[in-house]
C-alpha positions as CSV (number, residue, x, y, z in Angstrom):
1,M,0.0,0.0,0.0
2,D,1.2,3.5,-0.8
3,Q,2.5,5.0,2.5
4,S,0.8,8.3,1.7
5,L,-2.6,6.6,1.7
6,K,-2.1,4.9,5.1
7,S,-4.1,6.1,8.1
8,P,-2.4,6.8,11.5
9,A,-3.9,3.5,12.8
10,Q,-2.3,1.6,9.9
11,D,1.1,3.3,10.4
12,A,0.9,2.3,14.1
13,L,0.0,-1.3,13.1
14,D,3.0,-1.5,10.7
15,D,5.4,0.0,13.3
16,T,4.3,-2.5,16.0
17,F,4.6,-5.5,13.6
18,H,8.0,-4.5,12.4
19,R,9.3,-4.1,15.9
20,M,8.0,-7.5,16.9
21,F,9.3,-9.0,13.7
22,E,12.8,-7.6,14.2
23,L,13.0,-8.8,17.8
24,S,11.8,-12.2,16.7
25,R,14.8,-12.4,14.4
26,T,17.5,-10.9,16.6
27,T,16.8,-12.1,20.2
28,P,17.2,-15.6,21.4
29,A,14.1,-17.8,21.7
30,P,12.3,-17.4,25.0
31,T,13.4,-19.9,27.7
32,L,11.0,-22.2,29.5
33,A,11.0,-19.7,32.4
34,E,10.2,-16.8,30.2
35,R,7.3,-18.6,28.5
36,L,5.9,-19.8,31.9
37,D,6.1,-16.2,33.1
38,R,4.1,-15.0,30.1
39,L,1.5,-17.6,30.7
40,T,1.3,-16.7,34.3
41,R,0.8,-13.1,33.4
42,L,-1.9,-14.0,30.9
43,R,-3.7,-16.1,33.6
44,A,-3.6,-13.1,36.0
45,A,-5.0,-10.8,33.3
46,V,-8.0,-13.1,32.9
47,S,-8.6,-14.1,36.5
48,D,-8.0,-10.6,38.0
49,N,-10.6,-9.1,35.5
50,E,-13.1,-11.9,35.3
51,T,-16.1,-9.8,36.4
52,R,-15.0,-6.9,34.3
53,F,-14.9,-9.1,31.2
54,E,-18.3,-10.6,32.0
55,A,-19.8,-7.1,32.3
56,A,-18.2,-5.8,29.1
57,I,-19.3,-8.8,27.0
58,S,-22.8,-8.5,28.4
59,A,-22.9,-4.8,27.6
60,D,-21.7,-5.5,24.0
61,F,-24.4,-8.2,23.5
62,G,-27.2,-6.2,25.2
63,H,-27.3,-9.1,27.6
64,R,-25.0,-12.1,28.0
65,C,-25.6,-14.6,30.7
66,T,-22.6,-14.4,33.0
67,T,-22.8,-18.2,33.7
68,E,-22.3,-18.9,30.0
69,T,-19.4,-16.4,29.9
70,A,-17.8,-18.2,32.8
71,I,-18.3,-21.7,31.6
72,A,-17.8,-21.2,27.8
73,E,-15.0,-18.6,28.0
74,T,-13.2,-17.8,31.2
75,L,-12.8,-21.4,32.5
76,L,-11.8,-22.8,29.1
77,V,-9.1,-20.2,28.8
78,L,-7.8,-20.7,32.3
79,G,-7.8,-24.5,31.7
80,E,-5.8,-24.0,28.5
81,I,-3.2,-22.0,30.4
82,R,-3.0,-24.4,33.3
83,H,-2.6,-27.4,30.8
84,A,0.2,-25.5,28.9
85,Q,2.1,-24.6,32.0
86,K,1.9,-28.2,33.2
87,H,3.2,-29.8,30.0
88,L,5.4,-27.0,28.4
89,K,8.7,-28.4,29.5
90,K,8.0,-31.7,27.8
91,W,6.6,-30.0,24.7
92,M,9.8,-27.9,24.3
93,A,12.2,-30.8,24.7
94,P,13.8,-32.0,21.4
95,Q,12.3,-35.3,20.4
96,R,14.4,-38.4,19.5
97,I,13.4,-39.6,16.0
98,A,14.3,-43.0,14.6
99,T,17.2,-43.1,12.2
100,A,17.1,-45.3,9.1
101,P,19.5,-48.3,9.4
102,Q,21.6,-47.3,6.4
103,F,22.5,-44.0,8.2
104,M,23.4,-45.6,11.5
105,P,25.0,-44.9,13.9
106,A,23.9,-41.3,13.2
107,S,20.9,-39.8,15.1
108,N,17.9,-37.6,14.5
109,R,16.2,-35.0,16.7
110,L,13.0,-32.8,16.1
111,M,13.6,-29.4,17.7
112,P,10.6,-27.1,18.3
113,Q,11.3,-23.4,17.7
114,P,9.2,-20.3,17.7
115,L,7.8,-19.2,14.4
116,G,8.2,-15.5,15.2
117,V,5.1,-13.3,15.1
118,V,1.6,-14.7,15.2
119,G,-1.5,-12.7,14.3
120,I,-4.9,-13.5,15.7
121,I,-8.1,-12.2,14.2
122,A,-10.9,-13.0,16.7
123,P,-14.7,-13.1,16.3
124,W,-17.4,-11.5,18.5
125,N,-19.4,-14.5,19.6
126,Y,-17.0,-15.8,22.2
127,P,-14.6,-12.9,22.3
128,L,-12.5,-13.8,25.3
129,Q,-12.1,-17.5,24.6
130,L,-11.6,-17.3,20.9
131,T,-9.0,-14.5,21.3
132,L,-6.9,-15.9,24.2
133,A,-7.1,-19.7,23.6
134,P,-5.0,-19.3,20.4
135,A,-2.8,-16.8,22.2
136,V,-2.0,-19.5,24.8
137,G,-0.5,-21.8,22.1
138,A,1.3,-18.9,20.5
139,L,3.0,-17.8,23.8
140,A,3.7,-21.4,24.8
141,A,5.5,-21.9,21.5
142,G,7.6,-18.8,22.2
143,N,6.1,-16.4,19.7
144,R,5.2,-12.7,19.8
145,V,1.5,-12.1,19.4
146,M,-0.7,-9.4,17.8
147,I,-4.5,-9.6,18.4
148,K,-7.2,-8.0,16.3
149,P,-10.6,-8.3,18.1
150,S,-14.0,-7.9,16.5
151,E,-15.4,-4.4,16.0
152,L,-18.8,-5.7,17.2
153,V,-17.6,-6.0,20.8
154,L,-15.9,-2.7,21.4
155,R,-16.3,-2.6,25.2
156,F,-14.7,-6.0,25.5
157,S,-11.9,-5.1,23.0
158,A,-11.1,-1.9,24.9
159,L,-10.9,-3.8,28.2
160,L,-8.8,-6.5,26.6
161,R,-6.3,-4.0,25.3
162,E,-6.1,-2.3,28.7
163,V,-5.4,-5.5,30.7
164,I,-3.0,-7.0,28.1
165,A,-1.1,-3.7,28.0
166,A,-0.9,-3.7,31.9
167,K,0.7,-7.2,31.9
168,F,2.7,-7.4,28.7
169,D,5.3,-5.3,26.9
170,A,4.0,-4.2,23.5
171,A,6.7,-6.3,21.8
172,E,5.5,-9.5,23.6
173,M,1.7,-9.3,23.0
174,M,-0.6,-6.5,22.1
175,V,-4.2,-5.7,21.1
176,T,-4.8,-3.5,18.1
177,G,-7.5,-2.5,15.6
178,I,-9.9,-0.9,18.0
179,D,-9.6,2.7,16.9
180,G,-9.7,2.1,13.2
181,D,-10.9,-0.3,10.5
182,I,-7.7,-2.1,9.9
183,A,-8.9,-5.7,9.4
184,Q,-7.7,-5.9,5.8
185,A,-4.4,-4.3,6.7
186,F,-3.9,-6.7,9.6
187,S,-4.5,-9.8,7.5
188,S,-2.1,-8.4,4.9
189,L,0.9,-8.2,7.3
190,P,3.6,-10.9,6.7
191,F,3.0,-12.8,9.9
192,D,4.8,-16.1,10.5
193,H,1.3,-17.6,11.2
194,L,-2.2,-16.1,11.1
195,I,-5.2,-17.5,13.0
196,F,-8.6,-16.4,11.9
197,T,-11.9,-17.4,13.5
198,G,-15.1,-16.3,11.8
199,S,-17.3,-16.9,8.8
200,T,-16.3,-18.9,5.7
201,R,-16.9,-15.9,3.5
202,V,-14.4,-13.7,5.4
203,G,-12.1,-16.6,5.9
204,R,-11.6,-16.9,2.2
205,L,-10.6,-13.2,2.1
206,V,-8.2,-13.6,5.0
207,A,-6.6,-16.7,3.4
208,E,-6.2,-14.8,0.1
209,A,-4.5,-11.8,1.8
210,A,-2.2,-14.1,3.8
211,G,-1.4,-16.1,0.7
212,R,0.2,-13.1,-0.9
213,N,2.9,-13.3,1.8
214,L,2.9,-17.1,1.9
215,T,1.7,-16.8,5.5
216,P,0.4,-20.1,6.8
217,V,-3.1,-19.8,8.3
218,T,-5.3,-21.6,10.7
219,L,-8.9,-21.0,9.8
220,E,-11.6,-21.8,12.3
221,L,-14.8,-21.2,10.3
222,G,-18.3,-22.5,10.6
223,G,-21.0,-24.0,8.4
224,K,-24.0,-26.2,9.0
225,S,-23.3,-28.8,11.6
226,P,-25.8,-31.6,11.7
227,A,-27.3,-33.5,14.6
228,I,-28.3,-37.1,13.7
229,V,-30.9,-38.7,15.9
230,D,-30.7,-42.4,15.3
231,R,-33.6,-44.8,15.5
232,S,-32.0,-46.2,18.7
233,A,-31.9,-42.9,20.4
234,D,-33.9,-41.8,23.4
235,L,-35.8,-38.9,21.9
236,G,-36.3,-37.0,25.2
237,E,-32.6,-37.2,26.0
238,A,-31.5,-36.2,22.5
239,A,-34.0,-33.3,22.6
240,A,-32.6,-32.0,25.9
241,R,-29.0,-32.1,24.8
242,I,-29.6,-30.6,21.3
243,A,-31.7,-27.9,22.9
244,Y,-28.8,-27.0,25.2
245,G,-26.3,-27.1,22.3
246,K,-28.5,-24.9,20.1
247,L,-29.4,-22.3,22.7
248,L,-26.1,-21.8,24.5
249,N,-25.2,-18.2,23.7
250,A,-28.5,-18.0,21.9
251,G,-27.2,-20.2,19.1
252,Q,-24.3,-17.8,18.3
253,T,-21.8,-20.6,18.4
254,C,-19.9,-21.9,15.4
255,I,-20.2,-25.5,16.5
256,A,-23.9,-25.3,17.5
257,P,-26.2,-27.9,15.8
258,D,-27.5,-26.2,12.7
259,Y,-30.2,-28.7,11.9
260,A,-31.4,-32.1,13.2
261,L,-32.0,-35.2,11.1
262,V,-34.7,-37.4,12.8
263,P,-36.5,-40.6,11.7
264,E,-39.4,-39.5,9.6
265,T,-41.9,-41.2,11.9
266,A,-40.6,-39.4,14.9
267,V,-40.3,-35.8,13.6
268,Q,-43.4,-34.5,15.3
269,D,-42.7,-36.3,18.6
270,F,-39.1,-35.0,18.6
271,A,-40.1,-31.4,17.8
272,G,-42.6,-31.5,20.6
273,K,-40.0,-32.7,23.1
274,L,-37.5,-30.2,21.8
275,D,-39.9,-27.4,22.2
276,G,-40.7,-28.6,25.8
277,Q,-37.0,-28.7,26.6
278,M,-36.3,-25.2,25.3
279,R,-39.2,-23.8,27.4
280,Q,-38.0,-25.7,30.4
281,M,-34.5,-24.4,30.1
282,F,-35.2,-20.8,29.2
283,G,-38.9,-20.3,29.8
284,T,-41.1,-17.9,27.8
285,D,-40.0,-14.6,29.4
286,P,-37.6,-12.5,27.4
287,G,-36.4,-11.1,30.7
288,N,-34.9,-14.4,31.7
289,G,-31.3,-13.7,32.7
290,D,-30.1,-17.1,31.5
291,Y,-31.0,-16.3,27.9
292,T,-28.5,-14.3,25.9
293,S,-29.3,-11.5,23.5
294,I,-28.5,-11.4,19.8
295,V,-25.4,-9.3,19.3
296,S,-26.9,-6.6,17.0
297,D,-30.0,-5.4,15.3
298,R,-28.6,-6.4,12.0
299,H,-28.1,-10.0,13.1
300,Y,-31.6,-10.1,14.7
301,A,-33.1,-8.9,11.4
302,R,-31.3,-11.6,9.5
303,L,-32.8,-14.3,11.8
304,E,-36.3,-12.8,11.4
305,A,-35.8,-13.0,7.6
306,L,-34.8,-16.7,7.8
307,V,-38.0,-17.6,9.7
308,A,-40.2,-15.4,7.5
309,D,-38.7,-17.1,4.4
310,A,-39.3,-20.6,5.8
311,T,-42.9,-19.7,6.8
312,A,-43.6,-18.3,3.3
313,K,-42.4,-21.5,1.7
314,G,-44.6,-23.7,3.8
315,A,-42.6,-24.8,6.9
316,A,-44.3,-25.1,10.3
317,V,-42.8,-22.9,12.9
318,M,-42.9,-23.5,16.7
319,Q,-42.0,-20.4,18.9
320,P,-43.0,-19.1,22.3
321,A,-43.5,-15.7,20.7
322,K,-43.1,-13.9,17.4
323,P,-39.7,-12.3,16.8
324,D,-41.3,-8.9,16.2
325,D,-42.9,-9.0,19.7
326,P,-41.7,-5.7,21.3
327,A,-41.0,-7.5,24.6
328,W,-38.5,-9.7,22.9
329,K,-37.2,-7.4,20.1
330,S,-36.5,-4.5,22.5
331,K,-34.1,-6.8,24.3
332,R,-32.8,-8.4,21.1
333,K,-33.9,-11.8,22.6
334,F,-34.8,-14.0,19.7
335,P,-37.5,-16.5,20.6
336,P,-36.2,-20.1,20.5
337,T,-37.5,-21.4,17.2
338,I,-38.1,-24.9,15.7
339,I,-38.8,-25.2,11.9
340,V,-40.5,-28.4,10.8
341,G,-40.7,-29.2,7.1
342,A,-37.7,-27.2,6.0
343,T,-36.7,-27.7,2.3
344,P,-33.5,-27.1,0.4
345,D,-34.9,-24.0,-1.3
346,M,-35.3,-22.2,2.1
347,A,-32.6,-19.8,3.2
348,V,-32.4,-21.4,6.6
349,M,-31.0,-24.6,4.9
350,Q,-28.6,-22.7,2.7
351,E,-26.6,-20.6,5.2
352,E,-25.2,-21.0,8.6
353,I,-28.0,-19.9,11.0
354,F,-25.9,-18.6,14.0
355,G,-29.0,-18.1,16.2
356,P,-31.6,-20.0,18.2
357,I,-33.4,-21.5,15.2
358,L,-33.3,-25.3,14.6
359,P,-34.8,-26.9,11.4
360,V,-35.9,-30.6,12.0
361,L,-35.7,-32.8,8.9
362,G,-37.1,-36.3,8.6
363,Y,-35.2,-39.3,7.0
364,K,-36.5,-42.7,5.8
365,D,-33.4,-44.9,6.2
366,A,-30.1,-44.9,8.0
367,G,-28.1,-44.1,4.9
368,E,-30.1,-40.9,4.1
369,P,-28.4,-38.6,6.7
370,I,-25.0,-39.8,5.5
371,S,-25.8,-39.0,1.9
372,Y,-27.3,-35.7,2.8
373,I,-24.2,-34.6,4.8
374,N,-21.8,-35.8,2.1
375,R,-23.7,-33.8,-0.6
376,H,-22.8,-30.5,1.2
377,D,-19.7,-28.8,2.6
378,R,-18.0,-30.7,5.3
379,P,-19.2,-29.4,8.6
380,L,-17.2,-28.0,11.5
381,A,-19.0,-30.4,13.9
382,L,-21.3,-33.4,13.8
383,Y,-23.5,-34.8,16.6
384,W,-24.8,-38.4,16.7
385,F,-27.4,-39.7,19.2
386,G,-28.3,-43.3,19.8
387,K,-27.4,-46.6,21.3
388,D,-26.6,-48.7,18.2
389,D,-22.8,-48.9,18.1
390,A,-22.8,-50.2,14.5
391,A,-25.0,-47.4,13.3
392,R,-22.8,-44.9,15.1
393,D,-19.6,-46.3,13.6
394,E,-21.1,-46.3,10.1
395,V,-21.7,-42.5,10.4
396,L,-18.2,-41.9,11.8
397,A,-16.6,-43.9,9.1
398,R,-18.6,-42.4,6.2
399,T,-18.7,-38.7,7.1
400,V,-15.9,-36.2,7.5
401,S,-16.2,-33.3,9.8
402,G,-14.1,-31.0,12.0
403,G,-15.0,-32.9,15.2
404,V,-17.7,-35.1,16.7
405,T,-19.5,-35.4,20.0
406,V,-21.5,-38.6,20.5
407,N,-24.7,-38.4,22.5
408,D,-24.3,-34.8,23.3
409,C,-23.3,-31.5,21.7
410,L,-20.3,-29.1,21.8
411,F,-18.1,-31.0,24.3
412,H,-15.5,-32.2,21.9
413,F,-14.4,-28.6,21.7
414,A,-13.5,-28.5,25.4
415,Q,-11.1,-31.5,25.2
416,V,-7.7,-29.8,25.7
417,N,-5.9,-33.0,24.6
418,Q,-7.8,-33.1,21.3
419,P,-7.3,-30.8,18.3
420,M,-10.0,-28.4,17.3
421,G,-10.2,-27.5,13.6
422,G,-12.4,-27.7,10.6
423,I,-11.9,-29.1,7.1
424,G,-12.6,-27.5,3.7
425,A,-15.3,-24.8,4.0
426,S,-15.3,-25.2,7.8
427,G,-11.7,-24.5,8.3
428,A,-8.0,-25.5,8.0
429,G,-5.5,-26.4,10.7
430,A,-6.1,-27.0,14.4
431,Y,-5.1,-25.9,17.8
432,H,-5.7,-26.6,21.6
433,G,-3.1,-27.9,24.0
434,E,-0.1,-29.6,22.4
435,W,-1.7,-29.3,19.0
436,G,-1.6,-25.5,19.3
437,F,2.0,-25.6,20.5
438,K,3.0,-27.7,17.5
439,A,1.0,-25.7,15.0
440,L,2.7,-22.5,16.1
441,S,6.2,-24.0,16.3
442,K,8.7,-24.9,13.6
443,L,9.4,-28.5,14.3
444,K,12.9,-28.5,12.9
445,P,14.5,-31.8,11.9
446,V,18.2,-32.1,12.8
447,F,20.4,-34.9,11.6
448,Y,23.6,-35.6,13.7
449,R,26.2,-37.5,11.7
450,S,28.4,-40.0,13.5
451,P,32.1,-40.1,12.8
452,F,31.7,-43.9,12.4
453,N,29.2,-44.1,9.5
454,R,30.2,-44.5,5.9
455,L,28.4,-41.5,4.2
456,A,31.7,-40.4,2.7
457,D,31.5,-43.5,0.5
458,L,28.8,-41.6,-1.5
459,Y,31.2,-39.0,-2.6
460,P,32.8,-39.1,-6.1
461,P,34.8,-40.4,-7.8
462,Y,32.3,-43.2,-7.9
463,G,33.6,-46.8,-8.1
464,A,33.3,-50.2,-6.6
465,R,32.5,-48.8,-3.1
466,I,29.5,-46.8,-4.3
467,A,28.1,-49.8,-6.2
468,L,28.3,-51.9,-3.0
469,L,26.8,-49.2,-0.9
470,E,24.0,-48.7,-3.5
471,K,23.1,-52.3,-3.3
472,L,23.0,-52.1,0.5
473,M,20.7,-49.0,0.3
474,R,18.4,-50.7,-2.2
475,F,18.1,-53.7,0.1
476,M,17.2,-51.5,3.1
477,S,14.9,-49.1,1.2
């Protein structure tokens, strides 16, 4: 970009990046003690400001249930930090790698090293967790970190910038992009790795911008994650667990079940049980403090349009109230909604819902859900409910998704020893725990030659020795 066309915010962004970049190339990699200290400071930044973060996020949403913020954000981040601190020494140690027999008695090691500067572009729906969980892996791996929060949660972003600046030097980790629209400029910086969490549409733009610098990216996107209710499932149990997975954070969750596939003969029964569970969990009062608001008027209007389109095209809609009811709309509380009879031509089946709306579709035989899922983009998550192990394993074997929870929703995401990541339109790459450490490290292979091996026999001039050695290598290959 022409320097004369840059805004002050873009100039500051460039200056910060180049300072981090230069230090990452000229100073030694952080020691174990330095990395543990950074993680300890990050833990303090979160735990010391927990109530402030809860209040800021709630204000940005209009209302966010503090229990949901604690469970789905704060505690997950603190758990990630604790896990990294416990295992970091082992992660950092060079790993012994087997050496092929023809090169013995040499040895191999795999040496983890920091990449350098890691950029994080975070979304608004879980702003604390989806900002700092990737940062844990980046800091553990010894990197410097630049964070770009979402412009939809400005109170949270300002608070995050404040508490990070109080705990970290700006060359270690910093929060930027609050005072100006620099998302495009941020993704265009030549980071050593860039992590983006958000929509598939924006993810494509971020990947394109990063690709111009050959910057590797981890993309945590979304899509339409199915919940399959097998014939062997307990409908009431499945309804309760799907209701929770759908309505946590009012459905504003990238791994929320986006639609349910239910045996055709059980659709009405399941929809009734689902409606009952939704009412039991969150009632019918928009003032219920356990139920979270939709983040903006624009997002609320989009959800209204999805329901209106489905209704106009013949779907049956189950709701405790109409979305335009002033009691609900004034609080941006979207009524929990079940759509029965959704068809492929409806917008609700063509785009990620990202709200408290669940289409329920019927299927005739066990192969139909598998075929339906495989005709569409690979989902970020898949949920299967039932007691038939053979049917479960058939679904697991014949579908590909970012992750799976069996007989519940969401909880695969919280497993710190498992990678979290999508595939295709739902993402690329993965992080969490050691997976995040490895993704944000250069695992450098090192070969140590022994003075006793015969590699010099490979050097010219070639003769009888090379012929004999070639035969030996062919035998061992």
